[in-house]
N, C-alpha and C positions, 0 to 999 in steps of 0.2 A: 556543891551541896552534899551533905552527909546522907548516904543512902539509908543508914540505920535509923536516923531521925525521921526521915520521910516514911520509912516502913512503920515506925512506931505510931506516928500520927494517923497513917492510913488504917492501921489495925484498930486504933481507938475509934476511928470514924465508922469502920465496919461494925464494931461491937455496938456503937450507938445506934446505927441503923437497924441492926438485928433486934435490939431491945425496944425499939420503937415501932409497934405494929402499924401506926399511921404512915410512917415513912415507907415501910414495905408495901403497904396498900397503894400508896401514891405511885411507887416505882414500878409495881407489877400489875396490879388490878386495873388502874385507870387506863394505861395504854391498851390493854386487852378490851376493856369496855368501850373505849373510843373506836377501836377497830371494828367491833361488833356493831355498834350503833351506826357509825357512818357507813359501814359496808352494807348492812341490811336495811337500815331505816332511811338513810339519806340517799336520794337519787334524783338526778336532774333529767332523767329520761321521762318522756311523756308517752305512755302506752295505754291501750284499752280506754280511750276516751268515751265516756257514756253519751250515746247519741239517741235522741228521740226523733221519730219520723212521722210526718203527716203527708201521705201520698194521696192527693186529691185527684190525680189523673188515673191512677191504677191501671196503667198500660204496660205493655212489655218493655217499652223504652224506660219508663219511670222505674220499673222493678229492676232493670239492669243497673241503673244508677244507684239504687239502694243496695243492690248486691255488691257493687264495687266498694261501697263504704264498709259493708259487713265483711268482705274478704280482706280488707286492709287490716294489718295487725295493730294499727293505731286506733281503730274505732270498734266499739262494741254497742250494737243496737239494743237498747234496754226497753223500749216501748214504741208501740204504734198508736198514734192518737188520731182523733177525728175533729179536733177543734183547738183554737188558740188557748183558752183557759187551762186545758189539761197540759199543754206544752209549757206554758208559763209556770204552772204549779210544779212541774218536774224541775225546772231551772231554779225556782225559788227554794225548793227543799234540798237542792244539791243532788237529787237522784239522777240528773242529767246535766252535762256541761254545755251541750249545744243541741239544737234541733233543726231539722231539715224539713222545709215545706216545698212540695212539688205541686205547681198549679194545675188546674184541669186541662188547660190547652197546651201542656208541655209536649206531648207526642205529636200533636198536629203542627205546631210551630217547627218542631224538629224535622218532621217529614217534608214540610214545605220549604225547608232550607232557610227558615227565619231563625232569629235569635230566640232561644228558649230559656228564659231566666228562671232560676230557682232561688228560694230564700233560705239563708243560713243564719240563724241567730245564735250568738256565742256568749257564754258567761265570761265577762271581762273583769271579774273581781280580782283575779290573779293575772295581771297583765302579761307577765313573761310566759306563763303557760298558755294563755290565750293566743299570743302571737305564734307560738309553735303549733298549736292545734289548727289555727287558721291556715298556716302554710301546708299542713298535712291535707286539709280539706281541699285546698286549691290544687294540690298535686293529684288528688283522686279525680276531681272534675276535669282537669286537663287530660288525664289519661282516658277518661270517658269520651271527651271531645274527639280525641284522636281515633278511638275505635268507631264512634258514630260517623265520623267523616269518611273513614275507610268503607263502612257499610253503605253509605250513601253513594259513593262512587261505584261500588259493586252493583247496586241496584240499577244504576244508570248505564251499566256495562261500559264503564270507562275505567281507565287506569288511574289510580290515585296518584296525585302529583308527589314527587319526592320531597321529603322534608328533612330538616336537620335532626339527626338522631344523637341525643346526648347519652354518653356512656360514662357516668361518673365513677371514679375510683378513689376510695378513701385510704390514705396512708396512715400507718402507725396505730390507729384505733379503728379497725375495719368495721366492727359492729356498732361503733358510735355509742358505747356504753359509758356512762358517766363514772361508773365504779372504777374503770381502768385508769382514770387520772385522779380520782378522789383518794383511793387507798394509798398510792405512792406519795401524794401530797401530804397525807396524814402523818407520814414519818417526820416531817418537819415540825408539825404540831406536837407530836409525842416528845420529840427531843426538847422542845421548848417547855413542855410540862415539867420535865426533869429539871431543867435549869431554873424555871420560875418558882416551882413549889418545893423543891428540895435544897438545891445549893444555896438559894437565897436565905436559908435559915441556918446554915452551918456555923458561920462566924458569929452571927447575931445570937445564936443559942449559947455560945460561950460567954458573951457579955451578960445575957439574962441570968445565967446560972452562976456567974461569978468565978468561972474557971479560966477566963482569959488572962487574969493577972498571974495565975500559976504558969500558963504557957509562956507568957512574956518573960517571966523570971528564969526560964530555962535557956540554955545556949542556942535553941532552935532559931533559925533565921526566918525572915518573912517568906522567902522563896521556898524553903523547906516546908513551912506550915501550909502555904497555898498548894504546893504539890501534893502533900500528904492528904489534904482534904479533897483535892481534885480526883485522885485515883479511884476511891470507892464509887463516886458518882459517875465517873467515866465508865467503870465496869458495869454499873446498873444501866446506863444509857446504851452501852453496846449490847447488853442482854435484851433490852427492849427493842433495839434495832433488829436483832436476830428474830425475835418473836414476830415483829411486824412483817419482815420479809417472808418468813415461813407461812404466816397466815395469809398474806397476799397470794402466795403461790398455791398453797394446798387447800385453803378454805374458799378463796374467791377465784382461783384459777387464773390469776393475772400473770401474763408472761413477763419474764425479765429478759429483754432482748440484748441488753448490754453486758458489760463485764461485772461479775459479782464482786471481784476484788476492788475494782474502781469504785463501785457503789459504797463499799465499806470504808475505803480509804477517805473518800470525800465526805462521807457521813461523819467519820471521826473528826475531820477538820471542822465541820460545822458544830459538832458536839463539843469540841474543845472551846470554840468561841462562845457558845451558849453557856457552858458551865462557868467559864471565866467571867462572863457577864453576870451570872447569878452570884458568884463569889464577890464580885465588885459591889453589887447591891447589898449583899449581906454585910460587907465590911463598912460600907457607907452608912447603913442604918443599924443602930445598936440594938434595936428591939425586933423580935421575930414578927410581930404584927405589922409593923411598918415595912419591914423587908418584904414580906409576902405581898402586901398591897402594891408596893412599888414594882415588884417583879411581874405581877399579873398585868399591870397597866403598861409597862414598858417592853415586855417580851411576849407574853402569851397572846394578848389581844391584838397587837400589831401583826403577829404571825398569822392569826386566824382571819383578820379582816383586811389587811393591807398588803399581803404577800401575793395575792392572786389565787389563793386557795379557795376561798368562798366566793369571791367576786372578781370579775375580769378587770385588770388594771386599766385596759384601754377604754372601759366604759366609765371610769372615774373622772371627776373634774380635774382640770389641769394642775391646780394647786395640790390636790391629794396625790396625783401621780408623782409629783416632785418629792413628796414626803415618802412615798413607797421606795424611793431609791436609797433611803437610809434604813430600810428594813432588810436585814441579812437573809431572812427566810425567802425573800423574793428570788434571790439568786440561787438559793439551794433548791427551790422548787423547779427552776429551769433545769438544774442538774438532774434532779430526780426524774422528771418527765423525759429528759433527753436519754438517760440510761435505760429507764424502764420501757418507754414506748418507742423510742427511735433507735436505740442501740448505738448511740454516738459515743465518741471517746474524748480524750483530752484536747484533741485538735479543735473540736467544735466548742467545747466547754471551757476553754482556757481563760476567757475573760471573766466568767462567773467564778471559776476556781480562784483566780487571783484576788478577786474582791473578798471572797471568804477567807483567804489567807491573811489579807490585811485586817479584816474584822477580828480574827482570832488573835493576831499579834497585838492589836490595840487593846483588846479586852484583857489579855494576860498582863500586859504592861501596866494598865490602869489598876488592876486588882493588886498587883505587887506594890506599886507606889502608894496606893491608898492605904494599904495595911502598914507600910512603914510610917506614914504620918500618924496613924492611930497609935502605934507603939510609942512614938515620940510624945 
């Protein structure tokens, strides 16, 4: 391939991008906006659950249970009520997500060694959040039971029986913050935005404006044209990758435990396949409108919905899980989480890297061959 021809096409494409404010906005502003929105607005963490309490017993034991809920970082007591209508009103209005009712005989049953039930009513309109909140409440009650049992043995001047003590340890994401895996995963979405909304319009724009015939009449080959159009968007994608990595580190404080060089090399591999896929779509569709629609449906949406970024693949139906195997972003997300959270290298990520390499090779080959048929 002639380097000067590639340079000329790349220069022409750079000028086209610079003269098109919409392309610059898509390339620079949208990735930053996504990082800000997903980083600050989207969170899967459940904290400060609004809790209303009706303590009918009003004893030291019942107050201890209420205190355990208030001291937990997951609950925030917003109201103390004295009847069911007030509690139900708080749930209906959304001012409380759950309420706790402690019956009048709570302390008597507890002191007598009998079962002391309490009522916990939970708003289940959001089933996922409700399940998490219920597990938090069960943990608080279990901790209270352990403390109450130890106190009962102390009053009887007996030694409390030994019990199994669980000491959990969380690896890779010690604070269990959803932001720590949402932001790295967002890099895959950002790269697909560049592929779907920018490169899918490059060749189609030439057909729409009638300049493709002029390019065809020149000595430039299909490989030189594809490479020339590829270079500017690869540079934009790399710039967006740098912005994403810097924002993840300095804005959100997300640690990068693996190799920075490996992150950029493998991200460049995925970026190459994504851009080639966008070029293939642009070549196959002669109009910009059709190209953008096809790109969004075939690249951006699968990356967002079927890669494991927004929804866990293990929870999807079997047929959908099979489809996700054909979504390249699925393997890139494994790489991102492996480098960011686990600090692993090529030895662990070799299988996913190989699949990305196959994806990039197939897309580059398809784009070049499809353009040859268009010229013919």
